[in-house]
N, C-alpha and C positions, 0 to 999 in steps of 0.2 A: 669508487673507484681511485686508489694511491696514486699518485704519479711516480716517474723516481727518478732521485730528488742524484742533479748534477754534479754535490759531491759522490755518490755510491761508486762500488765498484759491482758490477754484477757480473756475471756467467752464462754461459752456456758450455758443457759439458759432454760432446757427444762418442759417443764407443765406437773406434776403429780393430773388426774381426779379425783374427788372425783369416778366417774362414774369410775375409773379401777378396783377397783376387780368388780367383784371373776374376770377378768382376766387374772389378772397383780394386785395382792399383793406388795409391797413390798417389799419383798426377790428377787423378779424376776428384780428389775431392776439394774443394771450395770453401779453401779455406776460409776466406771472406768473413763467413758462415754464421763460424765459435772462434772460442778463447781460450776451448782446453778439448784436446781430444788423446782421450784412453785407449793406450797400445794395450788389446784384450787378448792375450793375458800366458801370465808367467806362472803357475803353482806348486803348493806347499808339495811334496815331499818325505817320507822318513829318512835318506841317503842324504847324507853329508855334502853337501852346507844344507841344506832344502831348499831350492833352489832344484823346480827343476831343467832350466836352462844353463846351470851350473854344476849340473854332476858329470863328474871324469864316462866314459864309454872308454872302449875298447883300444886302442889306437886301433888309427889307419876307419874306423867305424863313423859314422855319423850320429852324433848330438843332435837324436830330433826332435826334440826342442828348441833347441835352438836353429835346427833346419829353417821350423813353423816359423817365427819368428824374425828372423834377420829375411827369409825370403816365400816365405809362403805355405812353403814345404808341402806338404799332397791335396794342400786344395787347391798349389800354383802345377802341380804337377809335376813338383818339383821333390820325391819321391827315388832320391837322386836316381837318377846325377842332375845337379843345378840346369837345365834348360836354356831356365832368364836368369837372363848377367848382370840385372839389377837390384842393389840391395832393397828390400823394400821396406825394413829399421828405418835407415839410415834417410831413402825418401820421405819415410813421414816427418819426419823428426825433420833434413833441413828443408822442406818446403814449407815444413810450421814453420818454423821461426823466420821462412822467409814473410810470414804475414800475421810477425809479431806472437803467433797464435801456442800456446805451451802444451809439449807434451809429454806423460803422463805413463808413470807401463805397471799396468795392474798384478800387481804380484793376490790374488785370492785365493781358494777356499772355495768355490763353489760347490755346495751339496755334497750329496755322499763321500764320496775319496777325500774329493777334496777339504771337503769341511772336517773333516775328523783327522787326518794328517795338521789343518792348519792347528787345532786342539791340542795334543798332542807336542806338538815346540811350545804352544805358549806353557803346557806345563813342568817344563824344566828354567830358567832361565838364562841356564847355559844354551840352548839352544835358541829361544827366543834370541838370546846378544848377538851368535853365528848370523841367521836367518837372517837381523836384521844387516847384517854388518857387510855382508858378500850382494845383501840385495840393491842393497843401496850403490856397494859399489858396483855390480853390474850398472844398475839406472843411471850410476853420471858418468862412470867409461862411454855409453852408448849413448848421449847426450840428454837423455829421457832433462827434464825438467823436477820429477817428483817422482811419488810416489799416489796411485790408487791402492788400496785398500778395499777389497768383495769377498767376504766373511760371509759367507750364503749359511746360516747364520750362527754366533757364538751365544748363547745357550748361558745358564744362571750360571752351569757351579763352573763355566770359562771363567765364569770373571773376571779373580785376578791376573790371571791371565793375558783378557784382551786386554784391561788399565795400562799395565806390564808390557805389553806389545806398539798399544798405536803410542803410546810417553814414549815411549825409545827410539821408534819409528821418528818423533817427533825433533828429540837428543840430536839427531844422528842429521834428522836432515835442517836441520839450525845452524850446524859447517858447514855446507854449500855454499856460496858465492856468487851469487847472487842465492838466498835462502831458498831450498828445496820447496818444493807445493805439498800437500800431505794431504788428502782428499777420501770421501771413503759411500760406498752402497751402500746400502740399509737399507731394514725391511718396510715395511709399506708403514706397519705401523710401530711403535718400542712394546710392545708382548711384557708381561713381569717375567714372564720366563724364559728372557735371551736376560744375551751378558751385556748388558749396554750398563753403560754410564756417565750422568750427563757431563756432570761438574770435568771427569775426564776426557768427554770426549770435547764438548770448546773447549778445552784449554791445547788439547792433539791438533786438530782437523782445519785444515781451508774455507774445503768444503762438508758438506752432509749435507746429500743426496738420497732420497724417499727412490726405495723402485715401490712409485704409483703407481704399477697397471699389472697385467692377468690379476687386475683385486675378482673377476673373476672366483676366482682359486676357491678365494671364504680364509676358512682353515683351512682346508682339503679331506673333508668329507663332502660327501654327498654331493659333488663339484659336479653345475650343473649351469649350463647356455646363458652366458652372458657377457656381459661387456667387456671393453678392455681394463678402461677408464671413466666412470663414468662420473662427472659432477654429482647427482643426486642417484638416493638407489632408485630406482624405474617404477613410474605408475602405471606405464604401460604394461611391466614384463611383473604380478607382485614376489613372483615368483623362486628373485631370482633368489642361492645364495652367495652372491657376494657380496667386497665390498662399493663404496662408494668415499671421491677425495671429502663432500662437506661431512658425513656421515658419521655424527656424535660418536667422541673413543674410538673413531679408524685414520686413516688414509695421517695427511699429514695436519692436521689442524693437532692432530693425535702427541704429536712432532713438537710444533706451537707449548699444546696445555706441560705435556713433558720440561719442558724448562729451555728447548734448543734459539736459539736468536733467529728469528728472518735473515740475520746478515747476517747468517750459516748455513743458512739448508736452502737445499730445492728441490722441485718438484718434478716428476720425470712422467718424462710421455716415449710412450713407447713406439717404432715408425714397424714396425711386426705387425700384422693380419694373424686372427687365426679365424680360421676354420675349425667347426664344427661338423665331427661327418657321424648320420645315421640316427641325424631323430624328428623331430610329428615341427610340431609348431614350436618356438625356438621355448624355453625354462623347462625342457624336459634334461635329466640324465645327459651330461656333455663332459667321461670319461676321453671320451677313443676324439682327439683334436689335432691337428698342427700347425705350425705359424708357417708365414711363408710373409714375402717381402711384398711389401707395397704396390708394386709393379703387377702383382697375381690380383687386386678388386680398383684400378687406377683409371678403369675401363666401363665399370658397373652404368646402366644409364641414365636415365633421372630416374625413370618408370621405377629399377630394381633398387633405388635409394629408396630405405626408409631412415623417416629423423625422428629420435627419442625422445619429443624435446619437454619431458624435467630432469635429462640425463647430457647431454647436451654432445647426445652421440650419433654419430649414422651405422645403419646396419643392414642387413642384404641378409636375406632368405629363401629357399628351395625348399621341395616335398620331404628330403632327407638334410640339408646342409643351412647351418646360420654362420654368420658371418659376421664377427668385428673390428672394427678396423677405425683408420682415422680417417679425416680429411681433410683440409683445408682450415675449413670452417670447426674442423672439433678443435683443430688442433692451435688457433684464436682461441675460443672460448677459456681454454684451455691455464694461454699467457695471461690474461684475463685478469682469472681466478686467484693466478699465484702473484698479480698485479697486484690485485687487489687488499691478498696476504701480507704485503711487502716485503716475500720471500726475493731470493740474491742470489738465483739463484734456476735452470733448466735441465735440468741432464737427458737424453736423446739419447735412448736405446734403439735401437745405432745405426748410424750413416747408411754405413752399407743395409736395411731393411727399406729407407725411404729413397732408394738409387733406383733408377732406371734410365736401364745403358743405351747404346742406341737414342734416345731421344737428343730432341735440341737439346742446347743447352740452358736456355729456361727454364726446360721441362723439366729436367736429371732429378730434382732434387725441390720439392714446389715444399714438399710440408718442411722442411730447413730453414726453405724462403723463408716464410712462413711464422717462422719462431723468430728468425729472427728480426723481419716486420716488426710484428707483434711484440718482443721482449727491451729491447734493445733499444726502441724512442722513446721520448715523453710524448708530456702535453703538445710540446711546440710544433714534437716531427722532427723536433734534431737528437743525429744518434743520444743517446746517454755515454759515461765514461764506463767501461770494462774495464777488468780480470787481464785486461793482456801485455806481456815486453816490450821491450824496444825489441823491431826487427834486430838482428844478429847482424 
């Protein structure tokens, strides 16, 4: 395994979603375990200035998207009136900065309408400029340290607009003092039908985090039960249609083959558990499934936990369910795999998913603790240099 060099910058970038309230307010986040937090998310819309948190509303009415991102909104019972008087957005940024952690505003385009809205914006240079100017202006005013782009996903026909978008973001963020951070989440594999462009991405982004989870989905056809993020394809359940981290042409190695340098590349780990319902033995059709936080499985007894040695993941099954999840052992092995490839980062989706309210302090976020311990130490056991800023 390759050691973390003392002069290299490493990151652990974790998502704090809007719906974290009320289970996990910013006061509950242990910022010593991360280097970057992504506040997820503001979204593209077709109404000027094309970012939902900035779309004007009828005088006297609430902008629901601003309510959500600033006060926790409907997730916090604040669909108005605003009964919680603590500004979640401000608290998140302030507490992170006190620990030298950078906070990024996610300006996605998540699936469905969000993906199409992002593509629509990128078909016109004027809309691109307006979107970037207002998104960066909002982020800077609020105290964010940069932008995270979560466009899932640009297709081949979007390539020109995608390249224009990310280079304009880079130019805008370069004008910040200190320079703004620009991060992206990308598909687990750079398929030819997607609109990615290697050279432009290398020039634009500080971090490129491949979403190497929910890999049981495979190509989204004939979905069957499988593992969230296996390192190797299972020999125990060979009928799975999903992908693995180390599978040729798939996953993180495909991004390295594509030409993204390891110094720009992060492997992603999901703290969410997937439960497949109405199945018999494993590797049955699994189109009915739900996501749960790690709290759902943290107390699986040893006799209920199975370990797939070929894939390096735990699993559990009953007569009608199949559960794929992470534990401290599987998380540690994924981090070691990333270090063996010389990757610069780990991305976590998401902080709430691995958080257990009501537990003792040392047990509230054991998965994240394991990531920090495994990734941000070198062979001597000393902390490695991380990509954080000086506390303000």
